[in-house]
C-alpha angles and dihedrals in degrees: 000000000000118000100194111020120076134171093308111019124289118330139167150117110313117256090016120097126301094020099061131120090248094055091044091055090049090049089053091051094046098043091043092051091047092055098043094112124152133002099284124106105270125227138191127195116215124194131167144186124241102277117132090233090058091086092057096044093045094052091047091051091048090054091049097047096044091047091063094045105267124135114228129217112196117201101175123218106005136147116265092246089054090060090050090050094047093051089062098039092049093045089236123168096223142009130208129195116193105208145113090211111215095359122112121272095265091067125070138176147192120231119187129207127193125228090273091061094249126123113262121272122243088254093057091048092051090052092049090050089054090053090049089059093055138058114288120250100233123201124246112262094258091050098054111128129248129229126221133176118216122204104198099060093105092055091050091054095045090053092049094050093049089053089068089075123071113253093247095060116092131169097224112147095023119118109206131185111204121192111198096184090234083281144118097310096050090119106023103050098053089045093053093053094042094050089054091056105263126141099241128203106189124200131169090038101122105083118184099174093261105056102063110135089357106147089327141075132051095319094050106035098160093101091050091049092052093046095049092053095041094051097040091238123174094227143352127224121200121190128188128237096283095029098235093121138041142196121200132216120202125222091272093054097255117145119241117198133205095271093063090045092053090047092053097045094041095049094042094049090047091055089049093049091244100111116103129202095027095267150013132289119223138151132266088265096066115111122265087231090067091053092050092047093052091047088055089054091051092253134121133233114213115196130210134178116280116289131077090239089064091048089053093047090056091045091055093045094049101034095246122154101191124060142132151130134280087241090067108269104141119187115193101177095191086072110020143024095222141022114304119185096190094048093047090048089056091057090054092047090051089055089049091052097046100033100061092217130116117254092250090062099035096049096046100083098152143001109259118233112240105274130180129189124186129176127216117197118212134189100219147321126059110291092179090065092059113113093225091053091049090050091051091050091050090051091049092050091050091050094052096039109137093359105064149339138267124206121184120178144153114242115252093215107039140021095270135123111215117209116192129173133169136181144136092273110067093193092052091049092052093049092051093049094047092048093053094042090053091052091049092050092053091047091047093051 
């Protein structure tokens, strides 16, 4: 069992364990020691989103890394995929993104990337946890690391993202609303679209340390919907706090989730001969409608457990180049080593430019099967081990057999049981979810 690492790095309420300055410094020491391999001078790249607590966590990490002999390159507020890209381009040994993604400002997190730009494996995280439990191996005084801040990191990332589009594709004539969630992409994303010729209306681009994801961004798209309709835009793009996921709004203000985005990109790339692996990789949460659509296109849908890192692991194992999550993580491995909301948005915009269809038509690839997700918070224990809960789950599976799916899981980041069901009968789906939620609540007290 891991004490610190969850589904996506280390995350929690700031100034409460594990998200304290003390723990962050220890993480820097442990992760730095783990990646001190070879005789070269070692380097770590550290980026962050716009949370107030980012200053505290960043300085603590710098102290930890330099104390074990690693040089630190600080790039300031940058999207998570930018940090992954910079790790590789700078030949660094390690990358760190300080962010709690779509969570409110009071939370923060630490995501780690290896020298290849990919998120760490479970094995690496276990080894770092073991180092956290012991005494740090501090460097000799003459071997303490140095810290340096670079100012052109944003430009490097913007250039790299634009390179994902063929030179002949421009966005002239498109009016785009982009909501940056007052987060890490508040500067880079509008610049990318503007430089490619789009008429850009930017919202969520005034971070103050406290307003990240606050009534804006991919988890709160109402403002984007209103702005798209009010300005007569062709499409709206909503990123989350660290810009590794996106949700899209069509010209009528309707929300388009990650499943529809994967369907569009997967099918389009297959027709162009660009799709690898014969299908798309997604998680158990993706809609049954996506699976049926891909089957109709002669493609497969491979499912993993929840977490974009598990999607990417399967993509690498099977040679796939399109994968993602219903929540908006889009991994296009021809261009990036992790989810990138801005890059994925560009692929959609290219389809909009070349397809000659409005977003409402282009982005509706299939009819989603009725799906319902409810969360039950619990104070302690293991409600899923309760016999009554297990009986309710078995009854739900029998009810949906052949007509739908049931997914029950404990959250990897908070004390919550997530109950999801889908099927062709919406009423039946709701009854199954409510029955299981009630059983979990009783078991959880």
